[in-house]
C-alpha positions, -999 to 999 in steps of 0.1 A, spaced: -569 417 366 -558 454 364 -550 475 394 -549 513 394 -536 534 423 -548 570 424 -534 596 448 -560 619 466 -564 653 452 -569 686 472 -605 687 460 -612 653 474 -596 662 507 -616 693 510 -648 673 505 -638 653 534 -639 618 518 -624 591 538 -602 563 524 -629 537 521 -652 559 502 -625 567 477 -617 531 472 -653 523 464 -655 552 439 -623 541 421 -635 506 419 -665 516 398 -643 537 375 -620 508 369 -649 485 361 -661 510 335 -627 513 318 -618 476 316 -641 465 287 -629 494 265 -593 485 271 -598 449 263 -616 458 231 -587 481 221 -561 454 227 -582 428 208 -586 451 179 -549 459 178 -540 422 178 -566 415 151 -552 444 129 -516 431 134 -525 395 126 -546 404 96 -519 427 82 -492 400 83 -489 382 49 -465 359 31 -449 362 -3 -439 328 -16 -405 319 -30 -403 325 -68 -427 355 -65 -426 391 -56 -454 411 -39 -472 441 -54 -495 463 -34 -527 483 -40 -543 510 -18 -577 522 -29 -572 505 -62 -540 523 -70 -507 504 -75 -482 514 -48 -445 520 -57 -421 491 -53 -423 453 -47 -414 430 -19 -392 399 -19 -403 364 -6 -410 362 32 -434 377 58 -445 413 54 -471 437 70 -497 458 54 -527 479 65 -556 455 65 -588 463 47 -570 493 31 -540 478 14 -542 447 -7 -514 426 -23 -508 400 -50 -481 375 -57 -464 378 -91 -444 348 -103 -409 357 -116 -396 321 -122 -401 301 -154 -437 291 -160 -457 273 -187 -489 288 -200 -512 264 -219 -535 280 -246 -561 255 -256 -587 250 -284 -575 277 -309 -596 279 -341 -581 292 -373 -590 293 -410 -565 285 -437 -561 305 -469 -583 279 -486 -611 284 -462 -607 252 -441 -614 256 -404 -589 237 -382 -583 237 -344 -551 236 -324 -559 217 -292 -530 230 -272 -501 254 -274 -476 255 -245 -457 288 -240 -427 286 -217 -420 322 -204 -406 342 -176 -411 377 -162 -379 395 -152 -379 406 -115 -367 441 -123 -396 447 -147 -424 434 -126 -437 468 -113 -438 484 -148 -454 454 -164 -481 452 -137 -487 489 -139 -492 487 -177 -510 453 -180 -520 443 -144 -510 410 -129 -529 393 -157 -503 404 -182 -500 369 -196 -536 371 -209 -527 400 -231 -492 389 -242 -495 350 -241 -531 338 -245 -545 365 -267 -512 369 -286 -511 332 -294 -546 333 -308 -537 363 -330 -504 349 -343 -518 315 -351 -547 330 -370 -523 352 -389 -502 322 -398 -531 301 -410 -547 329 -430 -516 333 -452 -509 295 -457 -527 266 -472 -539 236 -453 -510 215 -466 -485 242 -454 -501 244 -420 -506 207 -415 -475 193 -432 -450 214 -450 -444 243 -426 -457 228 -394 -422 222 -381 -414 260 -383 -447 272 -367 -433 271 -331 -402 291 -341 -423 316 -360 -447 321 -330 -418 326 -306 -401 351 -328 -433 371 -334 -444 372 -298 -409 381 -285 -405 409 -311 -437 426 -299 -429 420 -262 -395 436 -266 -412 468 -278 -443 469 -255 -435 447 -225 -397 442 -222 -399 423 -190 -415 392 -207 -391 366 -220 -404 339 -244 -382 308 -238 -399 283 -261 -433 273 -277 -446 238 -283 -475 234 -307 -496 202 -310 -507 189 -344 -539 207 -355 -573 189 -358 -585 190 -394 -618 176 -409 -620 138 -408 -622 133 -446 -591 155 -451 -573 137 -424 -580 103 -441 -567 117 -474 -535 129 -457 -532 96 -439 -535 78 -472 -509 102 -488 -486 97 -458 -490 60 -461 -481 61 -498 -451 83 -491 -441 59 -464 -444 30 -488 -425 49 -514 -397 57 -489 -397 20 -479 -394 10 -516 -366 35 -521 -349 22 -489 -352 -14 -501 -338 -3 -535 -309 14 -518 -304 -16 -496 -302 -39 -527 -278 -14 -544 -257 -12 -513 -257 -50 -511 -247 -53 -547 -220 -27 -543 -207 -44 -512 -206 -77 -530 -189 -61 -560 -164 -45 -537 -158 -78 -519 -152 -96 -553 -129 -68 -564 -110 -70 -531 -107 -108 -535 -96 -105 -571 -71 -79 -562 -59 -101 -534 -55 -130 -557 -37 -108 -583 -14 -95 -555 -8 -131 -544 0 -142 -580 23 -112 -584 40 -120 -552 45 -157 -563 56 -146 -597 80 -121 -582 92 -148 -559 99 -172 -588 116 -144 -607 137 -136 -577 145 -173 -573 154 -176 -610 175 -145 -609 192 -159 -578 199 -192 -597 213 -173 -627 234 -151 -605 246 -183 -587 254 -200 -620 272 -169 -632 292 -168 -601 300 -205 -603 311 -201 -639 331 -171 -630 347 -190 -602 354 -220 -626 369 -197 -652 390 -181 -626 401 -215 -613 409 -227 -649 428 -195 -656 446 -200 -623 454 -236 -632 464 -226 -668 486 -198 -654 501 -223 -629 508 -248 -657 522 -221 -679 544 -209 -651 554 -245 -644 562 -252 -680 581 -220 -683 600 -229 -652 607 -264 -666 617 -249 -699 641 -225 -682 654 -254 -661 658 -276 -691 677 -248 -709 704 -252 -682 699 -289 -679 702 -300 -716 740 -298 -719 758 -319 -745 771 -342 -719 736 -348 -705 721 -353 -740 749 -378 -748 742 -396 -716 705 -397 -723 712 -410 -758 734 -438 -745 708 -447 -719 681 -448 -746 703 -469 -769 712 -492 -741 676 -497 -730 661 -502 -765 689 -519 -786 689 -555 -794 723 -573 -799 724 -601 -823 754 -625 -821 761 -653 -845 789 -670 -865 778 -654 -897 776 -619 -885 810 -603 -880 798 -570 -867 770 -560 -844 741 -536 -853 711 -522 -837 678 -532 -852 659 -506 -832 662 -468 -829 683 -464 -860 667 -430 -866 676 -420 -830 712 -430 -835 714 -409 -867 700 -379 -849 725 -383 -821 754 -385 -845 741 -354 -863 739 -335 -830 774 -346 -820 788 -332 -853 770 -298 -846 785 -297 -811 820 -304 -825 816 -275 -850 805 -252 -822 835 -261 -801 858 -254 -830 842 -220 -836 847 -212 -799 884 -222 -800 889 -200 -830 
């Protein structure tokens, strides 16, 4: 309930109104003002609640008043606008994927084919949102993604044959589309970034598809045959290399054995040569020893063989070897043995006597 206290005025005092009458009058005035006040408060609450709106994360808000785009954008969160006068829209600024489906195109040979789906991964830069929306509205992707994909694919198909589109140059189609769209966006809508494009295989007439399937099967069989041939060649080369390795290994082993035998023979020859050298040295040493011995004996004999010693030795020889014969008919004795030795001794004695005479003279 609402209570209003009103002080009496001079006019009221002059009219002579008493306190109870004044209270009755004020009560009626309050009852008349209360519905209007409640209505104002309710309208205010409604305006405030309707004007509050939310901008989702990954988006920015753009605002229109009377159909005109207002300056600036708002970040994610709660914001307030004038209801029924100002409208707003969310514009995504994160990476998004637009799918363009059922795209017809005709090749340079006049064959009509269809691309079931083309996926375009793109992003609108946050700083360029307002200018992009001003130029192309919030449906900018219809102009620069959907319609542009149709245009570029038809351009590509019209300048290439079915074989180029379906087989030969299909792997380059996504790159060509991305480059062409990004080139035009850089000039007309700089805020749009084309990240990647994925193109599905186009649908071609059934009879042509069977021909290509047959051709592809033949190519596959040919590749399989080539692969098998390469496998056989590789196996043969591997076997040949293995045999070469084994032969080389056997040759190396044989060379090692031969070298071992040569080394052993060389060792034996060197051993025999060393032994012969040692034998020669030993024989030479023995011969030298014998020579030295004989020379020493000769030198000793030179001093040993004096006339007296020789006479003594002769007598000993005669004594040991002579035979004495005694009998009545033999007046003298003679030696039957070593007659020649006795003659030599006598001759030597004569020489010794001559030497002594010479020395005396």
